[in-house]
C-alpha positions as CSV (number, residue, x, y, z in Angstrom):
1,M,0.0,0.0,0.0
2,R,2.8,2.4,0.9
3,Q,4.4,1.7,-2.4
4,F,1.1,2.4,-4.2
5,R,0.7,5.7,-2.4
6,M,4.3,6.6,-3.5
7,F,3.4,5.6,-7.1
8,V,0.3,7.9,-7.0
9,S,2.3,10.8,-5.6
10,A,4.9,10.5,-8.3
11,L,2.2,10.5,-11.0
12,C,0.6,13.6,-9.5
13,A,4.0,15.3,-9.5
14,L,4.6,14.5,-13.1
15,S,1.1,15.8,-14.0
16,L,1.8,19.1,-12.4
17,L,5.2,19.4,-14.2
18,A,3.4,18.7,-17.5
19,G,0.9,21.3,-16.8
20,C,-2.0,18.9,-16.3
21,G,-4.5,19.7,-13.6
22,S,-3.5,23.3,-13.5
23,P,-6.2,25.7,-12.1
24,E,-8.5,27.5,-14.5
25,P,-7.5,31.1,-15.1
26,T,-9.4,33.6,-13.0
27,D,-11.6,36.3,-14.6
28,E,-8.8,38.7,-14.0
29,Q,-6.3,36.5,-15.6
30,G,-8.6,35.9,-18.6
31,S,-9.0,39.7,-19.0
32,D,-5.2,40.2,-19.0
33,Q,-4.8,37.5,-21.7
34,A,-7.3,39.3,-23.9
35,R,-5.3,42.4,-23.9
36,I,-2.8,43.3,-26.6
37,N,0.4,45.4,-25.9
38,L,1.5,47.4,-29.0
39,F,5.1,48.6,-29.1
40,G,6.4,51.3,-31.3
41,E,8.3,54.5,-31.8
42,V,7.4,58.1,-32.4
43,R,9.8,60.1,-34.7
44,T,9.9,63.8,-35.7
45,T,9.9,64.4,-39.3
46,D,12.3,67.4,-38.8
47,G,14.6,65.2,-36.8
48,N,14.8,67.8,-33.9
49,T,14.4,67.2,-30.2
50,L,11.1,68.2,-28.6
51,P,11.2,71.1,-26.1
52,D,12.0,70.5,-22.4
53,N,9.2,68.9,-20.4
54,A,7.2,68.0,-23.5
55,T,5.0,65.0,-23.6
56,V,3.9,62.8,-26.5
57,E,0.4,61.5,-26.5
58,I,-0.3,58.2,-28.6
59,R,-3.9,57.5,-29.4
60,L,-5.8,54.5,-30.7
61,R,-9.0,55.9,-32.3
62,R,-11.7,55.3,-34.9
63,S,-10.8,56.8,-38.2
64,D,-14.3,58.1,-38.7
65,A,-14.7,59.7,-35.3
66,E,-15.8,63.4,-35.4
67,D,-13.5,64.3,-32.6
68,L,-10.5,62.8,-30.7
69,E,-12.3,62.0,-27.4
70,S,-15.4,60.2,-28.7
71,G,-13.5,57.9,-31.0
72,T,-10.6,57.0,-28.6
73,A,-10.3,53.4,-27.6
74,A,-6.9,53.6,-25.8
75,I,-4.4,56.3,-25.0
76,T,-0.9,56.5,-23.5
77,T,1.3,59.5,-22.7
78,I,5.1,59.3,-22.5
79,S,7.8,62.0,-21.5
80,A,10.0,63.3,-24.3
81,A,13.0,63.6,-22.1
82,S,15.6,62.6,-24.7
83,A,16.2,62.9,-28.4
84,P,13.9,61.0,-30.8
85,P,12.9,58.3,-31.5
86,Y,10.6,58.0,-28.6
87,P,9.7,54.4,-27.6
88,F,6.2,53.6,-26.4
89,S,3.8,50.8,-25.6
90,L,0.0,51.0,-25.8
91,V,-2.4,48.4,-24.3
92,Y,-5.8,47.8,-25.6
93,Q,-8.6,45.1,-25.6
94,P,-9.7,43.9,-29.0
95,A,-13.1,42.9,-27.6
96,E,-13.8,46.6,-26.9
97,L,-13.3,47.6,-30.6
98,D,-16.2,47.8,-33.1
99,P,-15.5,45.1,-35.6
100,Q,-17.2,47.1,-38.4
101,A,-14.9,50.2,-37.7
102,R,-11.4,51.1,-38.9
103,Y,-9.0,52.0,-36.1
104,V,-5.8,54.0,-36.6
105,L,-2.9,55.2,-34.4
106,D,-1.6,58.7,-34.3
107,A,0.4,61.0,-32.0
108,R,0.9,64.5,-31.0
109,A,3.5,66.4,-28.8
110,M,2.8,69.2,-26.3
111,T,4.7,71.6,-24.2
112,A,4.5,71.7,-20.5
113,D,1.7,74.4,-20.6
114,G,-0.3,72.4,-23.2
115,Q,0.8,74.1,-26.5
116,L,0.6,71.7,-29.4
117,T,4.0,71.6,-31.2
118,H,3.8,68.5,-33.4
119,A,1.1,66.2,-34.7
120,S,0.7,63.2,-37.0
121,R,-0.2,64.2,-40.6
122,T,-1.0,60.6,-41.6
123,P,-2.4,58.1,-39.1
124,V,-1.1,54.5,-39.1
125,P,-3.6,51.6,-39.5
126,L,-4.0,49.5,-36.5
127,P,-1.9,46.2,-37.0
128,T,-3.7,42.9,-36.8
129,P,-3.3,41.0,-33.5
130,D,-1.0,38.5,-35.5
131,D,1.4,41.3,-36.6
132,T,4.8,41.4,-34.7
133,V,6.0,44.6,-36.4
134,T,6.9,47.7,-34.4
135,V,4.5,50.6,-35.0
136,D,6.3,53.7,-36.5
137,L,4.6,57.0,-36.0
138,Q,5.8,60.3,-37.4
139,I,4.9,63.7,-36.1
140,S,5.5,67.0,-37.9
141,P,5.8,70.5,-36.6
142,V,2.7,72.4,-36.5
143,A,3.2,74.9,-39.3
144,P,2.4,78.6,-39.1
145,R,-0.1,78.2,-42.0
146,A,-2.9,75.6,-42.2
147,A,-0.9,72.7,-40.8
148,T,-3.6,70.3,-41.7
149,S,-3.1,71.0,-45.4
150,V,0.6,70.3,-45.4
151,P,1.6,66.7,-46.3
152,V,4.4,64.8,-44.6
153,V,7.6,64.9,-46.8
154,T,10.3,62.3,-46.7
155,A,13.5,62.2,-48.7
156,Y,15.2,58.9,-49.5
157,R,18.3,57.6,-51.2
158,C,17.7,54.6,-53.4
159,D,20.6,52.9,-54.9
160,G,22.0,55.9,-56.5
161,I,19.0,58.1,-57.0
162,D,17.4,60.7,-54.6
163,I,13.5,60.6,-54.3
164,V,11.1,62.6,-52.3
165,V,7.8,61.2,-51.1
166,Q,4.8,63.4,-50.1
167,T,2.3,61.5,-48.0
168,R,-1.3,62.8,-47.6
169,D,-4.0,60.6,-46.1
170,D,-3.8,57.3,-48.0
171,D,-1.9,58.5,-51.1
172,I,1.7,59.4,-51.9
173,S,3.3,61.4,-54.7
174,L,6.7,60.2,-55.4
175,Y,9.3,62.5,-57.2
176,G,12.6,61.7,-58.7
177,A,12.1,58.1,-59.7
178,T,10.5,58.9,-63.1
179,E,10.2,61.9,-65.3
180,A,6.6,62.5,-64.3
181,P,5.5,62.2,-60.6
182,L,4.1,58.8,-59.5
183,H,0.9,58.9,-57.6
184,L,0.5,55.8,-55.5
185,R,-2.4,54.7,-53.0
186,Q,-1.9,52.8,-49.8
187,V,-2.7,49.0,-49.9
188,R,-2.8,46.4,-47.2
189,A,0.7,45.1,-46.2
190,A,2.0,42.3,-43.9
191,S,4.4,44.7,-42.3
192,G,5.3,48.4,-42.9
193,T,3.3,50.6,-45.2
194,R,2.9,49.8,-49.0
195,Y,1.5,51.9,-51.8
196,E,1.1,51.0,-55.4
197,D,-0.6,52.0,-58.7
198,E,-2.4,50.2,-61.5
199,A,0.8,49.8,-63.5
200,G,2.4,47.7,-60.6
201,D,4.7,50.4,-59.4
202,Q,5.2,50.1,-55.6
203,F,6.7,51.8,-52.7
204,W,7.2,50.1,-49.3
205,S,8.5,51.8,-46.1
206,H,9.1,50.9,-42.5
207,A,10.9,53.2,-40.0
208,R,13.9,54.6,-42.1
209,E,14.0,51.7,-44.6
210,A,12.1,51.6,-47.8
211,R,11.9,49.7,-51.2
212,L,11.1,51.2,-54.5
213,S,9.8,49.0,-57.5
214,V,9.3,50.9,-60.8
215,D,9.1,49.5,-64.2
216,G,10.2,46.0,-62.9
217,K,13.3,47.4,-61.2
218,T,13.7,47.3,-57.5
219,R,15.8,49.6,-55.4
220,E,16.6,49.5,-51.8
221,C,16.2,52.8,-50.0
222,E,17.2,54.6,-46.8
223,E,15.8,57.8,-45.4
224,D,17.8,60.9,-45.7
225,P,16.9,62.9,-42.6
226,A,18.6,66.1,-43.7
227,G,16.9,65.9,-47.0
228,S,13.5,65.2,-45.4
229,R,13.8,68.3,-43.2
230,R,15.0,70.4,-46.0
231,E,12.1,69.4,-48.4
232,A,9.5,69.7,-45.7
233,A,10.6,73.3,-45.0
234,R,10.5,74.1,-48.6
235,L,7.1,72.6,-49.1
236,A,5.8,74.8,-46.2
237,G,6.9,77.8,-48.3
238,A,10.3,78.6,-46.7
239,S,12.9,80.5,-48.4
240,V,15.6,79.5,-45.9
241,Y,16.1,76.5,-43.8
242,A,19.3,76.0,-41.6
243,V,20.6,73.7,-38.9
244,G,23.5,74.0,-36.5
245,Q,25.0,72.0,-33.6
246,E,26.6,72.2,-30.2
247,P,24.0,73.0,-29.0
248,G,21.5,72.0,-31.7
249,W,19.4,74.7,-33.4
250,F,17.3,75.1,-36.6
251,L,16.0,78.1,-38.4
252,T,13.1,78.6,-40.8
253,V,12.5,81.8,-42.9
254,V,9.0,82.0,-44.4
255,P,8.5,85.0,-46.7
256,D,5.6,87.3,-45.8
257,D,5.0,85.1,-42.6
258,R,7.5,84.7,-39.9
259,V,11.0,83.7,-38.9
260,T,11.2,80.8,-36.4
261,L,14.4,80.0,-34.5
262,V,14.6,76.9,-32.3
263,A,17.8,76.8,-30.2
264,D,19.5,74.9,-27.4
265,Y,18.0,71.6,-28.5
266,G,14.4,73.0,-28.4
267,S,14.5,74.8,-25.0
268,Q,14.5,78.2,-26.7
269,V,12.0,79.2,-29.4
270,V,12.1,82.7,-30.9
271,I,9.4,83.8,-33.4
272,L,9.9,87.0,-35.2
273,P,8.0,88.9,-38.0
274,P,8.8,88.6,-41.6
275,A,12.5,89.2,-42.4
276,T,13.9,91.9,-44.7
277,T,16.2,90.5,-47.4
278,R,18.9,92.0,-49.4
279,S,21.8,90.6,-51.6
280,I,25.4,90.8,-50.3
281,D,28.7,89.7,-51.7
282,G,28.6,86.0,-52.0
283,G,25.1,85.6,-50.5
284,W,22.1,87.1,-48.8
285,L,21.3,88.9,-45.6
286,Y,18.2,88.4,-43.7
287,T,17.2,90.6,-40.6
288,A,14.2,90.5,-38.3
289,R,13.6,92.1,-34.9
290,T,11.1,92.6,-32.1
291,D,11.2,94.6,-28.9
292,A,13.0,91.6,-27.2
293,H,15.1,90.1,-30.0
294,D,17.4,91.2,-32.9
295,L,18.1,88.5,-35.5
296,R,20.7,88.7,-38.3
297,V,21.2,85.8,-40.7
298,V,23.8,85.5,-43.4
299,V,23.4,82.8,-46.1
300,R,26.4,82.2,-48.3
301,E,26.8,80.2,-51.5
302,T,29.5,78.0,-50.0
303,P,28.7,74.3,-49.6
304,C,28.6,73.1,-46.1
305,M,28.9,69.8,-44.1
306,D,26.9,69.3,-40.8
307,T,29.6,68.5,-38.1
308,M,27.3,66.2,-36.2
309,S,25.6,64.0,-38.9
310,G,28.0,64.5,-41.9
311,A,25.1,65.6,-44.1
312,R,26.0,67.9,-47.0
313,W,24.2,71.1,-47.6
314,P,24.3,73.7,-50.5
315,R,24.7,76.8,-48.3
316,T,26.7,78.0,-45.3
317,V,24.6,79.9,-42.8
318,S,25.7,82.1,-39.8
319,L,23.3,84.0,-37.6
320,T,23.5,86.3,-34.7
321,L,20.6,86.4,-32.2
322,D,21.1,89.6,-30.1
323,E,24.9,89.1,-29.0
324,R,25.0,85.3,-29.5
325,A,26.5,84.0,-32.8
326,M,25.7,80.5,-34.3
327,E,27.2,78.6,-37.3
328,G,25.6,76.1,-39.4
329,C,24.5,74.8,-42.8
330,G,21.3,75.2,-44.8
331,A,19.4,75.7,-48.0
332,R,17.8,78.6,-49.8
333,W,15.1,78.8,-52.5
334,E,13.6,81.5,-54.6
335,T,9.9,80.8,-53.6
336,E,8.7,83.4,-56.0
337,T,10.0,81.5,-59.0
338,R,9.7,77.8,-57.6
339,P,6.4,77.6,-55.8
340,A,6.1,75.3,-52.8
341,G,4.4,72.0,-53.1
342,R,6.3,70.2,-55.7
343,P,9.7,68.9,-54.7
344,G,12.4,68.9,-57.3
């Protein structure tokens, strides 16, 4: 009998090790198992760090909702205490989603006092529960003029050619790959984001990698952050865009609108009225002032290389804000003769 009891005990022990006879999950455990935790990153299309104490809000919402609050299924807020990209996780329960509705993810950044600085131009479709890809969200600076009408602009280098992609809603316009612009529409993809047209031309992207297929030829692509910032500024109507380092700063001059200088990695933002412009020997001089600040910008025709990223720019830019001098690189466009909205 004793040997029999020992045999039964051994069987029970083996059963427990095999998972047999384990207790049923509680209601709370079942609820946890029904949740999905999305992981992703938020990037700024201008490549710049957000202001100190800024926060980034990531939201899962219905695409057809009339306002953010009524259509929101899940939301998370993270601190933007470092340079982008900003990693995040978002938990939601599929059972709480309307199976007939389309859900998307977007993000926006705000300063400590609640001022909106960046927002998603194009929401990202909610991945299926079986997808294991990392969600990539891009937020763009809120432009001085009609931010909602300005598409996201991204520059890529694709096996020897430079292309520019304008993204608006579910469509993209692609410049540089063919003589005429390509207009592609978003289609379903197992991972990343894919666009195509009736001729079979395709463009796929995920994070900073992309793939371009035109006329049967496929090219591997990588985002050019400096080119993206440059083309986004030009698309917004800028006549000058410049960047500098140590500490990081960037400048945008929009004719008949304003001059914006973001300095010290985003901790100082100076907005001035439209600049006056005149030609000087070897370049151009821009001046703008308020009661609090006096800005002088010199753009020279000399090519320049960014000391931090190694990116090459067509112009050298130096500026003086009050008594403080800054050096950097940039680009300049004749916006009167080259209207914004169509990258070259």
